Backbone as CSV, one residue per row, in Angstrom:
resi,resn,N_x,N_y,N_z,CA_x,CA_y,CA_z,C_x,C_y,C_z
1,UNK,0.840,-1.180,0.000,0.000,0.000,0.000,0.884,1.241,0.000
2,UNK,0.606,2.157,-0.871,1.392,3.390,-0.963,1.053,4.310,0.199
3,UNK,2.069,5.036,0.662,1.853,5.963,1.758,1.265,7.269,1.268
4,UNK,0.703,7.974,2.180,0.081,9.251,1.851,1.118,10.375,1.786
5,UNK,2.232,10.215,2.500,3.297,11.219,2.521,4.559,10.623,1.944
6,UNK,5.241,11.399,1.116,6.459,10.905,0.476,7.634,11.796,0.853
7,UNK,8.691,11.181,1.340,9.942,11.867,1.665,10.920,11.596,0.538
8,UNK,11.453,12.668,-0.043,12.463,12.547,-1.089,13.746,13.157,-0.567
9,UNK,14.816,12.374,-0.574,16.116,12.843,-0.089,17.071,12.867,-1.273
10,UNK,17.630,14.053,-1.525,18.581,14.222,-2.627,19.932,14.609,-2.052
11,UNK,20.938,13.844,-2.438,22.315,14.153,-2.064,23.169,13.914,-3.303
12,UNK,23.641,14.996,-3.892,24.387,14.862,-5.143,23.505,14.203,-6.179
13,UNK,24.007,13.186,-6.878,23.206,12.525,-7.909,22.235,11.477,-7.349
14,UNK,22.347,11.160,-6.057,21.492,10.125,-5.463,20.149,10.703,-5.027
15,UNK,19.086,9.997,-5.366,17.737,10.385,-4.962,17.066,9.158,-4.364
16,UNK,16.498,9.329,-3.182,15.806,8.228,-2.517,14.424,8.688,-2.108
17,UNK,13.415,7.857,-2.352,12.038,8.180,-1.994,11.492,7.104,-1.066
18,UNK,10.814,7.558,-0.008,10.215,6.650,0.955,8.805,7.161,1.256
19,UNK,7.833,6.247,1.327,6.448,6.622,1.597,6.074,6.306,3.040
20,UNK,5.203,7.145,3.603,4.738,6.984,4.982,3.238,7.203,5.041
21,UNK,2.595,6.576,5.999,1.144,6.699,6.151,0.755,7.997,6.849
22,UNK,1.605,8.481,7.758,1.256,9.677,8.530,2.353,10.733,8.442
23,UNK,1.959,11.973,8.647,2.914,13.080,8.637,3.937,12.967,9.771
24,UNK,3.542,12.624,11.009,4.553,12.482,12.064,5.627,11.443,11.747
25,UNK,5.230,10.321,11.136,6.223,9.305,10.739,7.189,9.868,9.707
26,UNK,6.648,10.582,8.725,7.485,11.169,7.677,8.434,12.212,8.260
27,UNK,7.938,13.031,9.190,8.782,14.049,9.816,9.865,13.436,10.697
28,UNK,9.554,12.328,11.367,10.561,11.636,12.184,11.702,11.122,11.304
29,UNK,11.358,10.538,10.158,12.386,10.040,9.240,13.172,11.200,8.636
30,UNK,12.490,12.284,8.292,13.166,13.473,7.770,14.173,13.978,8.796
31,UNK,13.789,14.018,10.057,14.695,14.481,11.125,15.944,13.614,11.206
32,UNK,15.769,12.297,11.116,16.909,11.379,11.185,17.831,11.573,9.981
33,UNK,17.249,11.699,8.792,18.055,11.878,7.587,18.808,13.204,7.600
34,UNK,18.136,14.279,7.996,18.777,15.595,8.028,19.901,15.617,9.051
35,UNK,19.684,14.996,10.183,20.730,14.927,11.213,21.974,14.225,10.676
36,UNK,21.778,13.101,9.997,22.895,12.359,9.399,23.604,13.196,8.337
37,UNK,22.838,13.801,7.452,23.421,14.607,6.371,24.195,15.799,6.920
38,UNK,23.619,16.498,7.884,24.269,17.688,8.442,25.580,17.339,9.141
39,UNK,25.671,16.134,9.691,26.883,15.716,10.391,28.016,15.335,9.439
40,UNK,27.686,14.901,8.222,28.738,14.390,7.350,28.932,15.125,6.021
41,UNK,27.950,15.884,5.572,28.054,16.545,4.273,28.838,17.845,4.398
42,UNK,29.906,17.957,3.641,30.701,19.181,3.589,31.077,19.451,2.144
43,UNK,31.079,20.714,1.769,31.456,21.120,0.420,32.518,22.201,0.507
44,UNK,33.495,22.178,-0.395,34.506,23.245,-0.419,33.934,24.487,-1.108
45,UNK,34.618,25.595,-0.963,34.242,26.807,-1.682,34.406,26.561,-3.179
46,UNK,33.437,27.010,-3.962,33.468,26.852,-5.414,33.849,28.196,-6.013
47,UNK,34.881,28.182,-6.848,35.354,29.404,-7.492,35.106,29.283,-8.989
48,UNK,34.256,30.178,-9.525,33.971,30.150,-10.965,34.549,31.398,-11.652
49,UNK,35.691,31.819,-11.181,36.453,32.963,-11.703,35.801,34.311,-11.394
50,UNK,34.546,34.496,-11.751,33.892,35.782,-11.514,33.203,35.854,-10.161
51,UNK,33.035,34.713,-9.523,32.326,34.679,-8.249,32.716,33.434,-7.463
52,UNK,32.651,33.542,-6.140,32.903,32.399,-5.273,31.628,32.066,-4.503
53,UNK,31.421,30.766,-4.292,30.290,30.301,-3.508,30.848,29.567,-2.285
54,UNK,30.666,30.170,-1.123,31.121,29.582,0.133,30.255,28.365,0.455
55,UNK,30.747,27.467,1.303,29.967,26.280,1.657,28.560,26.610,2.178
56,UNK,28.415,27.698,2.934,27.094,28.036,3.469,26.146,28.602,2.420
57,UNK,26.628,28.839,1.201,25.791,29.316,0.106,25.374,28.186,-0.839
58,UNK,25.837,26.984,-0.569,25.557,25.837,-1.432,24.588,24.877,-0.756
59,UNK,23.628,24.370,-1.511,22.750,23.319,-0.994,23.403,21.987,-1.354
60,UNK,23.880,21.299,-0.338,24.580,20.030,-0.559,23.611,18.850,-0.583
61,UNK,22.486,18.976,0.119,21.487,17.913,0.168,20.140,18.535,0.512
62,UNK,19.088,17.818,0.162,17.738,18.323,0.425,16.848,17.152,0.807
63,UNK,16.043,17.345,1.845,15.019,16.382,2.235,13.680,17.103,2.101
64,UNK,12.796,16.571,1.253,11.551,17.261,0.943,10.360,16.341,1.143
65,UNK,9.285,16.893,1.709,8.052,16.147,1.938,6.979,16.578,0.950
66,UNK,6.218,15.590,0.471,5.066,15.857,-0.390,3.915,14.995,0.098
67,UNK,2.715,15.468,-0.184,1.511,14.737,0.198,0.825,14.258,-1.070
68,UNK,0.393,13.011,-1.071,-0.307,12.461,-2.226,0.558,11.461,-2.966
69,UNK,0.085,11.061,-4.141,0.793,10.070,-4.953,1.878,10.690,-5.801
70,UNK,2.500,9.874,-6.621,3.584,10.362,-7.479,3.081,11.302,-8.562
71,UNK,1.923,11.007,-9.109,1.411,11.828,-10.202,0.794,13.116,-9.673
72,UNK,-0.106,13.007,-8.740,-0.749,14.175,-8.152,-0.280,14.333,-6.711
73,UNK,0.727,15.143,-6.534,1.226,15.369,-5.182,1.355,16.866,-4.937
74,UNK,1.366,17.214,-3.668,1.492,18.610,-3.261,2.704,18.716,-2.350
75,UNK,3.663,19.550,-2.756,4.863,19.743,-1.940,4.476,20.451,-0.651
76,UNK,4.923,19.909,0.469,4.626,20.502,1.768,5.773,21.385,2.252
77,UNK,6.992,20.906,2.072,8.167,21.637,2.530,9.331,20.690,2.713
78,UNK,10.393,21.196,3.310,11.558,20.368,3.515,12.663,21.123,4.215
79,UNK,13.838,20.523,4.183,15.020,21.116,4.821,16.190,20.999,3.859
80,UNK,16.857,22.121,3.623,18.089,22.132,2.845,19.268,22.000,3.787
81,UNK,20.208,21.131,3.441,21.459,20.992,4.195,22.522,21.702,3.372
82,UNK,23.124,22.689,3.957,24.122,23.489,3.245,25.488,22.826,3.327
83,UNK,26.411,23.325,2.517,27.742,22.749,2.419,28.581,22.822,3.676
84,UNK,28.173,23.675,4.631,28.896,23.760,5.900,28.204,22.968,7.014
85,UNK,27.124,22.251,6.671,26.392,21.450,7.653,25.216,22.180,8.276
86,UNK,25.048,23.457,7.980,23.900,24.184,8.517,22.644,23.775,7.753
87,UNK,21.487,24.030,8.344,20.220,23.628,7.739,19.258,24.805,7.665
88,UNK,18.328,24.717,6.725,17.324,25.753,6.548,16.016,25.083,6.152
89,UNK,14.971,25.317,6.939,13.656,24.750,6.659,12.863,25.689,5.764
90,UNK,11.965,25.101,4.982,11.095,25.890,4.118,9.772,25.159,3.935
91,UNK,8.744,25.906,3.579,7.464,25.321,3.206,7.259,25.594,1.719
92,UNK,6.394,24.805,1.115,6.122,24.968,-0.309,7.022,24.098,-1.156
93,UNK,6.883,24.271,-2.457,7.679,23.490,-3.404,8.444,24.407,-4.323
94,UNK,7.823,24.773,-5.431,8.467,25.684,-6.378,8.629,27.058,-5.737
95,UNK,7.575,27.525,-5.120,7.638,28.795,-4.383,7.904,28.488,-2.920
96,UNK,9.150,28.498,-2.571,9.550,28.167,-1.202,9.502,29.398,-0.311
97,UNK,9.086,29.161,0.915,9.066,30.216,1.909,9.840,29.710,3.123
98,UNK,10.870,30.432,3.506,11.689,30.011,4.636,10.896,29.963,5.926
99,UNK,11.235,29.003,6.773,10.620,28.885,8.091,11.696,29.221,9.100
100,UNK,11.512,30.302,9.800,12.509,30.742,10.760,12.403,29.926,12.041
101,UNK,13.535,29.405,12.469,13.576,28.638,13.709,13.519,29.588,14.900
102,UNK,12.699,29.238,15.857,12.617,30.018,17.088,13.806,29.689,17.975
103,UNK,13.943,30.418,19.044,15.049,30.221,19.987,15.136,28.751,20.409
104,UNK,16.310,28.196,20.317,16.645,26.805,20.670,15.836,25.769,19.885
105,UNK,15.364,26.116,18.702,14.608,25.209,17.849,15.474,24.852,16.640
106,UNK,15.496,23.576,16.258,16.227,23.177,15.064,15.378,23.461,13.828
107,UNK,15.994,23.374,12.665,15.253,23.573,11.420,14.148,22.537,11.264
108,UNK,14.417,21.308,11.661,13.416,20.252,11.548,12.253,20.525,12.496
109,UNK,12.532,20.980,13.701,11.466,21.321,14.640,10.639,22.489,14.118
110,UNK,11.298,23.454,13.471,10.577,24.588,12.881,9.665,24.113,11.757
111,UNK,10.148,23.196,10.920,9.336,22.654,9.850,8.146,21.881,10.419
112,UNK,8.394,21.080,11.437,7.316,20.311,12.080,6.245,21.263,12.608
113,UNK,6.666,22.320,13.268,5.726,23.317,13.803,4.902,23.931,12.676
114,UNK,5.551,24.282,11.568,4.862,24.909,10.442,3.867,23.962,9.767
115,UNK,4.220,22.695,9.669,3.361,21.749,8.959,2.246,21.153,9.821
116,UNK,2.463,21.077,11.107,1.461,20.452,11.980,0.468,21.458,12.536
117,UNK,0.609,22.733,12.223,-0.362,23.712,12.734,-1.379,24.062,11.698
């Protein structure tokens, strides 16, 4: 049986999709994946002659949640893992809106708060 929520994790050329029946289950898995990625993913500064991109300006990995099936799905939001290991939560899909973490809140907790309210 296909899950109602789909987690897509992209790291470089690798893409992995996992389905879940409930949003809390999907968010728990997203939290575990983001924690792992943030601990190990690092990118060097990229120099393209006219401009440099520091590690904190690069998205090294992304974990994104969608609701529905593969054909008709609605992007809910996700977390970008930057090249320096920092994270940034957002809601939406094509039109992303950043979710600001409150004091002592992680990006994943901020995303959970935004999606569960």
